[in-house]
N, C-alpha and C positions, 0 to 999 in steps of 0.2 A: 901832249895829250889835251884834246879839246875839252872845254868846260862842260858841255852837255854830256860827253862821254863819261867824264869823271863823276858828274852828278848821278848819272844812271848807275854806274858801278857802286857808288856810295849807297844808293837806295837798295841795290841787290844785296850788298853786304849787311846792311842794317836789317833787312827782311830775313836774311839767313840767321842772324844772331837771335832775332825775336822768335824765329821758328825753332831754333835750338832750345831756347828757354821754355817755349811751349811744350816741347817734347819731354823736357825734364819733369813735368808734372805727372807723367805716366811712367810707372816702374817698368813697364814692358818696353817702352821706347826711350828711356832715360839715357841709355848708353849712346844711342844714335844721336840724341839731342846734344850730348856732350861733344861728340865728334863733329857734328855740324857746326856748333858754335865755335869750336877750336879752329876748324878750317876757315871759317868766316873771319875770325880775328887775324889769322895768319895772312889771309888775302888782304885784309885792311892794312896790315903793316907794310906789305909789299906795295900796295896801291899808293899809300902816302909817300913812301920812299921814292917810288917812280915819279909821282907827280911833282915832288919838290926837288928831285935830283940831289938828294942829300948825301947818298953814299953810292959807291960803285956796286955792281952786282956781286962781286967777290966778297966785299966787306959785309954786305947784307947776309950772304950765305954763311959766312964765318960767325957773325953775331947770332944768327938763328941756330946754328949748330951748337954753339956754347950754351945758349939758353935751353935748348932741347935736352942736352946732356944733363945739365943741372936739374931741370924739371923732372926728367925720367929717373934720375938718381934719388931725388926726394920722394917721388911717387912709389918707388920700389922699396925704399928703406923705412919710410914712415908707416907705422902701424895704424890700424883703423882707430884705435883709442887715442892716437896722437893727432888725429885729423883736425880737431878744433884749434890747436896751437899752430898748425900749418896754415889753416885758413886765416887766422889772425896775422900771421907773418906775411902772407901774400897780400892781405889788405894794406899792411904797412909798406910793402914794396910798391904797390900802386900809388900810394900817397907820396912816397919818396920820388917816384918817376915824375909825377906831376909837378912837384916842387922844384925838382932839378931843371925840368924843361922851362918852367916859368922864370927861374933864376937865370938860365942861359939866355932867354929872350931879354931879360932886364939888363944884362951885362953887354948885350950885343947892339945891333942897329936900333932895336925898339927903344932902348933907353938913351940913345945918343942924342936924339932931337927932342922937339917939343912933343909931349905926350898928353893926350886928352885925359880929363879926370876919370872918365869911364874905364879907359885902358889901365890907368894907374890903379884904380880900385880892383878891377878884375884880376890883374896880375898879382896884387897883394893877397887877394882871396885864394888864388891858386897856391901861392907859397904857404900861406898861413894854414889853410885846410889840409894841404898835403903834409906839412910838417907835423901838425897836430895828429893826423892819422898815423904817421910813422911812429912817433914816440908812444902814442896810446896803444898801438898794435904791438909794439915790442914789449911793453909792460904786460899787456894782456896775454901774449904768448908766453912770457916768462912765468906768469902766475899759473897758467894752465899746465906748463911743463914742470912746475915745481921748483924752478930756479929762483923765483921770487916768492914771497909769502902769499899763499893762496887766499888767506883771509883779508878782510878790509884793513888797510893801513891808514890810520887816522892821524892827521897833523892837528896841532892846536887850531881851533876855529876853522876846521877844514872847509866846510861849506862856504864860509865867508871869504876865505882865501881864494877859493875857486871863482866866486863871483867877482872879486876884486881883479884878479888876473884877467878874467874874461872881459871885464869892463875896460881895463886898460888896453887890452888888445884891440877891442872894437873901437875905442875912442881914437887911438893912434892910427888905425886903419882909415877911419873916416876923415879925420883932420889932416893926416898925411897925404891922402889922395887929393885933397883940395889945395893945400898949401905947397905940396911937393918939395919939401926941404931936402936938399942934397941930391935930388934926382932919383930915378926909379931904382937903380941898383942899391943905393944906401937904404932906401925905403923898404925894399923887400928883405935886405940883409938884417934889418932890425926886427922885422916881423917874424923871421924864422926862429930865433931862439926863444922868443916869448911864446910862440905857438907850441914849440917843443916842450917847454916847461908846463904849459897848460895841459898838454896831452898826458904828461906824467902825473900831474896833480889830480886830474879827473879820474884816471884809470886806477891808480894805486888804492883808492878808497872803495873800489868795487870788489866784493867778495865773490866766491865761486857760484853762489846761487843766482846771481844776476849776470853771469858771464854770457849766456845766450843773447841777452839784450845788448851787451857791450859789443859782441862780435857783429851783430846785424847793424848796429849803429855805425861802427867803424867801416863796415862794408859800404854803407850809404855815404859816409864821408869820403871814402876813396873815389867813389863814382862822382861825387860832387866836385872834388878836386880835379878829376879828369875833365869834367865838363867846363870848368873855369879855364883849364889849360887849353881846351879847344877854342875858347873865345880868344885867348891870348895869341895863339898860333893861327887863328882864323881857319880852323879845320872843322868843317861841319860834321864829319864822321866821328871825330873825337867828342864833340859836343853831344851828339846823339848817343854814342856808346856810354859816355859818362852819365848822361841823364837816365838811361835804362838801368844802370847799376845802382845809381842813387835812389831811383824810385823803388826798385825791388828791395833795397835795404831799408828804406823808410817803411814800406808795407810790412816787412818782416819784424821790424822793431815795434811797430804798432801792435802786431799780432802777439808778440812775446809779452809786451806790457799788459795787453788785455788779458792774456792767460794768467798773469800774476796779479791782476787787478791793481796795477800801479801805473804811475806816469813816468815819463822820461826824467822829469825834474826830480822826483823822489828817488829814482835809481842813481842819478849822477850827483845830485846835491845832498841827498840823504837827510832831508828835513823830516826825519821820523824819530820819535821818541820810543825807546825800547822799554818794555815792562820788565823790570829787573827780576821779578819772580819767575819769568818765563824763559830766561836765558840761562843756559848751562844747567845747573842743578835747580830746576824750577819746581813748582808745586802742581805740575800737570800730570803727575804719575797716578796711575790707578792700578793697584795690585802690585805683585812682584814678578809676574810672568810664570809660565809653566816650566816645571823641572825639565832639564835638557833631555834626559833619558826617556821620559814619558813623551816629550814633544816629538822626538824622532819617530817613535813607534806610532803615535797618534797621527802624525803628519802623513806617513805612508798609508795608514788605514783610511783616512778621509779621502786621500787622492785616489786610492783604489776604488772606493765606492762612489766617487763623484761622477756626475754626468754632465755638469756644466762647470767649466773652469776658466777663470780669467787670470792671465799672468801679467803682472805689472813690473816691467824692467826699470832699473835705475842706474845711476852712475856706478854703484858698487858692482853691478854686472859687467860694466865696461872695464873697470879696474882689474877684476878677476879674470877677464876674457872668458866669461862663462856663457856667452851667447850660444856656443855650440852645444853645451850640455843642456841648456834651456830647451833648444829645439829637439834634442834627443829625448828629453823627458816628455815634451809635448807629443812627440810621435808615439812614445810608449803609452801615454794616456789615451790617445786617439785609437790605438790598437785595441784598447780595452772597451771602446765604445763611447768614450767621452768626447764632448765638443770643447775644443780649446781655442781661446782667442787671446789676443794681446792688447792691452790698453796702454796707449802712449800719451803721456802728458806733454803739452807743447814745450815745456822748459826742462824736460828730463834730459840729463846729460849736460854737455857744455856748449852745445850749439844747436840750432834748429835742425831737426831730422837726425840727430846723433843716434838715438835708439833705433830708428828705422834702418839706418845704414848698417849698424852692427848686426841687427837681426837678419837683414838681407844677406850679409856676408856669411852667416851661418846657414842660409838656405830657407829661411822662413818665408812662405809665400806672402806677398804684399796684401792679399785678400784677407789675411788673418790679423792684420794690424788695424786697430781702430783708434781714431782720435778721441780725446776725452769727452767731447760733447756727444759723440755718436754712441758711446758705450756706458757712460756714467750711470744711467738709470737702470742698466742691466745687472748691476751688482746685487741688488736686493733679491733677485731671483736666481742668483748664482750659488752653486754648492760650495765652491772654494775660490777664494781670492789669494793667489800666490804672489807674494812680493819678493822680488829679487834685487836686493841692494838699493832700494828706494827709501827715502825718508821724508823730505819736505813735501814731495808731490802727493803723499798719502797721509799727511799729518792732519788729523781732525782739529787740532788746535788752531789751524788757520781760520776756522769758522767760529771758534768759541772764545778765543783769547785776543784781546785788542792790544795795539801798541807794539807789535812785533814785526820783523821784516816780512813775514808771510801773512799777516792779518788781512783777511778778506780775499786772499788768493784762492781761486777755485782749485780744488784738489780732487783726485780720483777717490770715489766713495767706496774704497775697498772694505771699509769698516762695516758696510751694510751687507756684505756677503754672509752666508750662513756660517761659514768657517773661514778664518784667516790664517794663513801660514806665511811666516816671514823668514827669509834667509838673509841675514846681515851679519857682518863681522862683529859688531858690538851694538849696544843700545844707545850709543852716543848720538847727540844731535847731528843734523846735517849741516850744510854750509850756512844756513840761516842762524844756527845757534839755538834754535827752539826745540826743546825736547818733544818727542812724539809719544803721547800717552798710549798709543796703540801698542807700543813695544812692551808696556808694563801691564796690559790687560790680561787677567787670568784666563780669559776665554780664547786668547790668541796663542797660537803655537809658534813660539819664537825659536829659531834655530841659529844660535850664534856660531860664527866661523866663516871661513872662506866660502864664497858662493859656489865655486866649482866643486869643492869637496862636499858641501851640503847637497848639491844637486846630484852628485854621484851616488850619495847615500839614498836619496829619494828614488833615483832611477833604478838602483839595485832592488829596492823594496817593491816598487811598482811592477818591475819586470819579473819579480818572484825569484830572483837569483839567491837571495839570502835575507834573513830577517835583519832589519836595521839595528845597528849598535852591537851586532854579534861578531866576535872575532872569528877568523878562519878556523882556529883550533877548537872552537866551542860549538861548532855545528852539530 
């Protein structure tokens, strides 16, 4: 295959991937964008195999069939609520692939002769970044799935341990690339376990509240590893594809950090002092909350009479799989003449777009979903702010209490609504550990219990089927 033809095909594939990513920004065309990007990646795999004559046609088809079956099985079995851990796992697979290819090159002809310093360094980066992505992604996936402790796990002097390991890795990478002790194979083999250890140390200290940042950062790392791997194998398409993934991950990480008013350093190194009075049983409570029986009846009453309603979904909605009931309730309210909108915080859920995907699964039109900046000032003119399983993203303590993990984080101003109704299992703090004073406000209608059950109660009341809190035999 001539070089000019290969270059032209590379450009077509790269353009198709970019086109698919562009279509993903529109809910109407997102499915087609996903298909276009997937076909383009498949074409890229076949193109690279054909150009380098790496495998026979039969072996390529077998490999593609195996991968397709595994991917389809995961896609069918994994529930929408489990999507964050699947994304984290796939990031790790991308990092592992890059590290393995770079190791293969280092143990083959590339490492047999004299190797330039630049090749030494780039190969080391591919192995190190890929290995870091793999271990970090496995820990993140385990936390999200509940296999590992979801809260931050702190080692003694954890931040300084992270800095020391990172510094040792960087120094060995730089010095080893120049001195080249033992050859390329030994060099990369030493980098691998140190990078794996660094990935574990960095990720275990991340709690659930910061998980969206972790996922986007590891996504960027997997793309960066692929780009380095492209330099090692001298494959321009892999460099371009990895750069696109890395750039998108960096942009998303920046967006997530800005939404939390934090920096990547504060997320990963945790140089933040916590105010002890604001963690766990803190002093941020105001009142004792409305009596449950009264809250049930009053919540139905205010929803029946409301004309402007904003619903704020949170991770509790995802855990309870209540998105379908949320949409049923919204439709019942609209049938009574109310305008219902959904306010989505950028870090609601466990990955960017988590709430959007769950609500789309339930059939909520995308036009009813509003980002925080677009709807935050609308709460003050809203009759009811209905919170479903959210805590940190609606916590006013973020703006009033200093020295906590969410201090300074922009939150949805649901507390400015004329009436606030909250459906949440308990009044316990969210992943940040900071109590929410909104849950204890006597003016707020707090409905403790499973989100799906509470929404069923509200739906029955709004639809007029029976009075809330009334047993079937008492009608």
